[in-house]
N, CA, C and O atoms as a MOPAC input file, in Angstrom:
PM7 MOZYME 1SCF
protein

 N    -82.70300 1   -13.48700 1   145.54100 1
 C    -81.79000 1   -14.47200 1   144.50800 1
 C    -80.95700 1   -13.94600 1   143.79700 1
 O    -81.09700 1   -13.08100 1   142.93300 1
 N    -79.53700 1   -14.78100 1   144.37300 1
 C    -78.89900 1   -14.35400 1   143.43300 1
 C    -78.13500 1   -15.41400 1   142.94500 1
 O    -77.74900 1   -16.38900 1   143.59100 1
 N    -77.84600 1   -15.05400 1   141.21700 1
 C    -77.16800 1   -16.10900 1   140.91700 1
 C    -76.13300 1   -15.94200 1   140.39600 1
 O    -75.83300 1   -14.74800 1   140.39200 1
 N    -75.21100 1   -16.75500 1   139.80700 1
 C    -74.05000 1   -15.97200 1   139.08900 1
 C    -74.13400 1   -17.10000 1   137.56200 1
 O    -74.44400 1   -18.29100 1   137.52300 1
 N    -73.73800 1   -16.18700 1   136.45000 1
 C    -73.92700 1   -16.64300 1   134.98100 1
 C    -72.20800 1   -16.27000 1   134.68900 1
 O    -71.66600 1   -15.38300 1   135.34800 1
 N    -71.72600 1   -16.77000 1   134.01600 1
 C    -70.62300 1   -16.71900 1   133.15100 1
 C    -70.66000 1   -16.35600 1   131.55200 1
 O    -71.02300 1   -17.24200 1   130.77800 1
 N    -70.27600 1   -15.01700 1   131.02500 1
 C    -70.42400 1   -14.21500 1   129.72300 1
 C    -68.66700 1   -14.60200 1   128.95500 1
 O    -67.59400 1   -15.05600 1   129.35200 1
 N    -69.16700 1   -14.16300 1   127.86800 1
 C    -68.16900 1   -14.44100 1   126.64800 1
 C    -68.16400 1   -12.83800 1   125.95800 1
 O    -68.79900 1   -12.65000 1   124.92100 1
 N    -67.64000 1   -12.06100 1   126.40700 1
 C    -67.94800 1   -11.00000 1   125.14000 1
 C    -69.46500 1   -10.56400 1   125.54800 1
 O    -69.81700 1   -10.21400 1   126.67400 1
 N    -70.22500 1   -10.65400 1   124.47200 1
 C    -71.56400 1   -10.15200 1   124.84000 1
 C    -72.88500 1   -11.26000 1   124.80900 1
 O    -74.09900 1   -11.05400 1   124.83400 1
 N    -72.09900 1   -12.49800 1   124.74500 1
 C    -72.78500 1   -13.93300 1   125.20600 1
 C    -72.66700 1   -14.23700 1   126.46700 1
 O    -71.89800 1   -13.93300 1   127.37800 1
 N    -73.40600 1   -14.77000 1   126.36000 1
 C    -73.67100 1   -15.47600 1   127.46200 1
 C    -73.49300 1   -17.04400 1   127.80700 1
 O    -74.28100 1   -17.61900 1   127.05500 1
 N    -72.77400 1   -18.06300 1   128.65300 1
 C    -71.54400 1   -19.21500 1   128.06000 1
 C    -73.14000 1   -19.95900 1   129.21200 1
 O    -73.52000 1   -19.60000 1   130.32600 1
 N    -73.81000 1   -21.32500 1   128.04800 1
 C    -74.44100 1   -22.09600 1   128.54100 1
 C    -73.75400 1   -23.38400 1   128.52500 1
 O    -73.08000 1   -23.64000 1   127.52700 1
 N    -73.82300 1   -24.29600 1   129.54300 1
 C    -72.83500 1   -25.67100 1   129.45600 1
 C    -73.96400 1   -26.83900 1   129.73700 1
 O    -74.60700 1   -26.99300 1   130.77600 1
 N    -74.04800 1   -27.83800 1   128.19200 1
 C    -74.65900 1   -29.16200 1   128.18500 1
 C    -73.75200 1   -30.32800 1   127.37500 1
 O    -72.97400 1   -30.47600 1   126.43300 1
 N    -74.24800 1   -30.84100 1   128.15300 1
 C    -72.97100 1   -32.41400 1   128.26000 1
 C    -72.06300 1   -31.99600 1   127.94500 1
 O    -71.66200 1   -32.13800 1   126.79000 1
 N    -71.41400 1   -31.33200 1   128.85200 1
 C    -69.90300 1   -30.99000 1   129.32600 1
 C    -69.63500 1   -30.26400 1   128.21700 1
 O    -68.42100 1   -30.06300 1   128.17000 1
 N    -70.28000 1   -29.71300 1   127.18000 1
 C    -70.05700 1   -28.45700 1   126.15400 1
 C    -70.07200 1   -27.22400 1   126.67000 1
 O    -70.90600 1   -26.99200 1   127.54500 1
 N    -69.26100 1   -26.29000 1   126.29100 1
 C    -69.38200 1   -25.08200 1   126.32800 1
 C    -70.31500 1   -24.22100 1   125.13900 1
 O    -69.71200 1   -24.23400 1   124.06500 1
 N    -71.13100 1   -23.76100 1   125.09300 1
 C    -72.26900 1   -22.70100 1   124.22000 1
 C    -72.33400 1   -21.43300 1   124.28700 1
 O    -72.54100 1   -20.90300 1   125.37900 1
 N    -72.14600 1   -20.56500 1   122.96500 1
 C    -72.49000 1   -19.68200 1   123.26300 1
 C    -73.98800 1   -19.07600 1   122.84300 1
 O    -74.38400 1   -19.02700 1   121.67800 1
 N    -74.88800 1   -18.53900 1   124.21400 1
 C    -76.45100 1   -18.15400 1   124.02200 1
 C    -76.66800 1   -16.92900 1   124.11900 1
 O    -75.77700 1   -16.08300 1   124.04400 1
 N    -78.26200 1   -16.60400 1   124.35400 1
 C    -78.82500 1   -15.35900 1   124.88300 1
 C    -78.75000 1   -16.26100 1   126.37500 1
 O    -78.51500 1   -17.40900 1   126.75100 1
 N    -79.28200 1   -14.31500 1   127.19400 1
 C    -79.45800 1   -15.04300 1   128.73100 1
 C    -80.38500 1   -15.94100 1   129.10500 1
 O    -80.19900 1   -16.61300 1   130.12000 1
 N    -81.66400 1   -16.10100 1   128.24300 1
 C    -82.74000 1   -17.18500 1   128.55300 1
 C    -81.65300 1   -18.33500 1   128.51900 1
 O    -82.00300 1   -19.19700 1   129.32500 1
 N    -80.71300 1   -18.60600 1   128.02200 1
 C    -80.23000 1   -20.24900 1   127.63100 1
 C    -78.60400 1   -20.65200 1   128.46800 1
 O    -77.71800 1   -21.50600 1   128.44300 1
 N    -78.99800 1   -19.32400 1   129.19900 1
 C    -77.42400 1   -19.50500 1   130.19700 1
 C    -77.52800 1   -20.11800 1   131.13100 1
 O    -78.70100 1   -20.29100 1   131.46200 1
 N    -76.87800 1   -20.51300 1   131.69000 1
 C    -76.12800 1   -22.15900 1   132.51300 1
 C    -76.20100 1   -20.60100 1   133.85600 1
 O    -75.80100 1   -19.44000 1   133.76200 1
 N    -76.87300 1   -21.32800 1   134.93400 1
 C    -76.53600 1   -20.21100 1   136.21300 1
 C    -76.19800 1   -20.93400 1   137.30700 1
 O    -76.04100 1   -22.14400 1   137.15100 1
 N    -76.09400 1   -20.59500 1   138.07200 1
 C    -75.33100 1   -21.16000 1   139.25500 1
 C    -75.83800 1   -20.55400 1   140.62900 1
 O    -76.57600 1   -19.58000 1   140.48300 1
 N    -75.54200 1   -21.00700 1   142.16000 1
 C    -76.21000 1   -20.39800 1   143.12700 1
 C    -74.81500 1   -19.82600 1   143.60600 1
 O    -73.77500 1   -20.22500 1   143.08100 1
 N    -74.81600 1   -18.99200 1   144.49600 1
 C    -73.45400 1   -18.97300 1   145.22700 1
 C    -72.46700 1   -19.66700 1   145.72600 1
 O    -71.25100 1   -19.50300 1   145.62100 1
 N    -73.23100 1   -20.64800 1   146.41200 1
 C    -72.43300 1   -21.16100 1   147.40900 1
 C    -71.81100 1   -22.65400 1   145.95400 1
 O    -71.59400 1   -23.77600 1   146.41000 1
 N    -71.65100 1   -22.46600 1   144.65900 1
 C    -71.00700 1   -23.12000 1   143.90800 1
 C    -70.19300 1   -22.28300 1   143.04000 1
 O    -70.17900 1   -22.35400 1   141.81100 1
 N    -69.48800 1   -21.45100 1   143.79200 1
 C    -68.08500 1   -20.70400 1   143.49800 1
 C    -67.25100 1   -21.10700 1   142.71500 1
 O    -66.83500 1   -20.85200 1   141.58500 1
 N    -67.05900 1   -21.86800 1   143.61700 1
 C    -66.12400 1   -23.20000 1   143.05300 1
 C    -65.89100 1   -23.86100 1   141.48200 1
 O    -64.93000 1   -24.07600 1   140.74300 1
 N    -67.24600 1   -24.03100 1   141.44700 1
 C    -67.86800 1   -24.91100 1   140.03600 1
 C    -67.45300 1   -23.48200 1   138.91100 1
 O    -66.63400 1   -23.71600 1   138.02200 1
 N    -68.01100 1   -22.15800 1   139.00800 1
 C    -67.70800 1   -21.16000 1   138.14900 1
 C    -66.42800 1   -21.09200 1   138.14600 1
 O    -65.96900 1   -21.37800 1   137.04000 1
 N    -65.68100 1   -20.84200 1   138.89500 1
 C    -64.32300 1   -20.98600 1   138.80100 1
 C    -63.51900 1   -22.19800 1   137.72900 1
 O    -62.70200 1   -22.02900 1   136.82400 1
 N    -64.31100 1   -23.76100 1   138.42300 1
 C    -63.53400 1   -23.89500 1   137.33800 1
 C    -63.67600 1   -24.23000 1   135.74300 1
 O    -62.94000 1   -24.94600 1   135.06400 1
 N    -65.07900 1   -23.34900 1   135.26300 1
 C    -65.36700 1   -23.42900 1   134.18900 1
 C    -64.85500 1   -22.22000 1   133.46500 1
 O    -64.52200 1   -22.36100 1   132.28800 1
 N    -64.74800 1   -20.95300 1   134.08800 1
 C    -63.70200 1   -20.38500 1   133.97300 1
 C    -62.17800 1   -20.25500 1   133.23500 1
 O    -61.72500 1   -19.75500 1   132.20500 1
 N    -61.51300 1   -21.25200 1   134.76200 1
 C    -60.94100 1   -21.72200 1   133.84300 1
 C    -60.32300 1   -22.57800 1   132.56800 1
 O    -59.25900 1   -22.42100 1   131.97000 1
 N    -61.27200 1   -23.43900 1   132.39700 1
 C    -61.43500 1   -24.49300 1   131.20400 1
 C    -61.93700 1   -23.33300 1   129.98700 1
 O    -61.39500 1   -23.34300 1   128.88100 1
 N    -62.49500 1   -22.82800 1   130.16200 1
 C    -63.03700 1   -21.51000 1   128.93400 1
 C    -62.21900 1   -20.75400 1   128.68100 1
 O    -62.20100 1   -20.29000 1   127.54000 1
 N    -61.39200 1   -20.41100 1   129.49400 1
 C    -59.58800 1   -19.37300 1   129.29500 1
 C    -59.33000 1   -20.00100 1   128.48400 1
 O    -59.42100 1   -19.60100 1   127.32300 1
 N    -58.82900 1   -21.46300 1   128.86300 1
 C    -57.77500 1   -23.02700 1   128.02500 1
 C    -58.55600 1   -22.96500 1   126.69800 1
 O    -58.00100 1   -23.41600 1   125.69600 1
 N    -60.01500 1   -22.35500 1   126.58800 1
 C    -60.35000 1   -22.90000 1   125.03800 1
 C    -60.13100 1   -21.60200 1   124.04100 1
 O    -59.15400 1   -20.85500 1   124.09300 1
 N    -61.31600 1   -21.47800 1   123.05800 1
 C    -61.20600 1   -20.40000 1   122.63300 1
 C    -62.07600 1   -19.17900 1   122.90200 1
 O    -62.31700 1   -18.26400 1   122.11400 1
 N    -62.55000 1   -19.34200 1   124.29000 1
 C    -63.20400 1   -18.41000 1   124.45900 1
 C    -62.43500 1   -17.09800 1   124.85400 1
 O    -61.33300 1   -17.22500 1   125.38800 1
 N    -63.02300 1   -15.66800 1   124.59100 1
 C    -62.50500 1   -14.45500 1   125.17600 1
 C    -63.24300 1   -14.32500 1   126.13300 1
 O    -64.00400 1   -15.08800 1   126.72900 1
 N    -62.85300 1   -12.89500 1   126.28000 1
 C    -63.39700 1   -12.04000 1   127.11600 1
 C    -64.07200 1   -12.52000 1   127.88200 1
 O    -65.24800 1   -12.21300 1   127.68500 1
 N    -63.84400 1   -13.47400 1   129.11900 1
 C    -64.33000 1   -14.13700 1   130.10500 1
 C    -64.44300 1   -13.46900 1   131.31600 1
 O    -63.58200 1   -12.80500 1   131.89200 1
 N    -65.86400 1   -13.76300 1   131.73000 1
 C    -66.09300 1   -12.51500 1   132.94200 1
 C    -67.69300 1   -13.62300 1   133.58400 1
 O    -68.53200 1   -14.09200 1   132.81500 1
 N    -67.70700 1   -13.77300 1   134.97400 1
 C    -68.85900 1   -13.84000 1   135.98300 1
 C    -69.65900 1   -12.49800 1   136.37500 1
 O    -69.33400 1   -11.38000 1   136.77800 1
 N    -70.67100 1   -13.05100 1   136.11100 1
 C    -72.10300 1   -11.19800 1   136.35300 1
 C    -72.98800 1   -12.83400 1   137.63300 1
 O    -73.13400 1   -14.05200 1   137.74100 1
 N    -73.32500 1   -11.25300 1   138.35900 1
 C    -74.00100 1   -11.42100 1   139.25800 1
 C    -75.72200 1   -11.26200 1   138.44000 1
 O    -76.11300 1   -10.39100 1   137.66300 1
 N    -76.35300 1   -12.29600 1   138.91200 1
 C    -77.91400 1   -12.02900 1   138.34500 1
 C    -78.50800 1   -12.02600 1   139.62900 1
 O    -78.51500 1   -13.08100 1   140.26300 1
 N    -79.15700 1   -10.68900 1   140.25200 1
 C    -79.86000 1   -10.66500 1   140.76600 1
 C    -81.80600 1   -10.53600 1   140.81100 1
 O    -82.54000 1    -9.65500 1   140.36400 1
 N    -82.06700 1   -11.58000 1   141.41000 1
 C    -84.11400 1   -12.08500 1   140.68800 1
 C    -84.24000 1   -10.96400 1   141.89200 1
 O    -83.24400 1   -10.54300 1   142.48000 1
 N    -85.53000 1   -10.54800 1   142.17600 1
 C    -85.98000 1   -10.57800 1   142.73400 1
 C    -88.03400 1   -11.01200 1   141.86200 1
 O    -88.40400 1   -11.33400 1   140.73300 1
 N    -89.01700 1   -10.66800 1   143.64500 1
 C    -89.91800 1   -10.80400 1   143.14100 1
 C    -90.91300 1    -9.50600 1   143.74300 1
 O    -90.77900 1    -9.03300 1   144.87200 1
 N    -92.03400 1    -9.00100 1   142.63100 1
 C    -92.74800 1    -8.22700 1   143.13300 1
 C    -94.14900 1    -8.51300 1   142.27000 1
 O    -94.34000 1    -9.24900 1   141.30200 1
 N    -94.98400 1    -7.70200 1   142.95300 1
 C    -96.55500 1    -7.81900 1   142.60400 1
 C    -96.20300 1    -7.06300 1   140.55900 1
 O    -95.35400 1    -6.27300 1   140.14800 1
 N    -97.17700 1    -7.71800 1   139.92700 1
 C    -97.64800 1    -7.12900 1   138.97800 1
 C    -98.80900 1    -7.39100 1   138.49700 1
 O    -99.22600 1    -8.54800 1   138.43800 1
 N    -99.62000 1    -6.16800 1   138.01200 1
 C   -100.89100 1    -5.99100 1   137.91500 1
 C   -100.72400 1    -6.33200 1   135.94400 1
 O    -99.98600 1    -5.94500 1   135.03800 1
 N   -101.64100 1    -7.05900 1   136.06200 1
 C   -102.47000 1    -7.09400 1   134.02700 1
 C   -103.43100 1    -6.38500 1   133.81000 1
 O   -103.93900 1    -6.36200 1   132.68900 1

């Protein structure tokens, strides 16, 4: 599975109640690849606000067996 997320410097972006928040990866908003236009729109908005070093990252999730 491949998801997209947005970063500002070392922090991740969480979108909650139409507000942009800095967060750790476990709280970041993620988007499937078919929502690339939504991601581009958020990046444009973030660039117009006080956020710096905005970039998009690809998060690749795989599943494998894990023995306890």
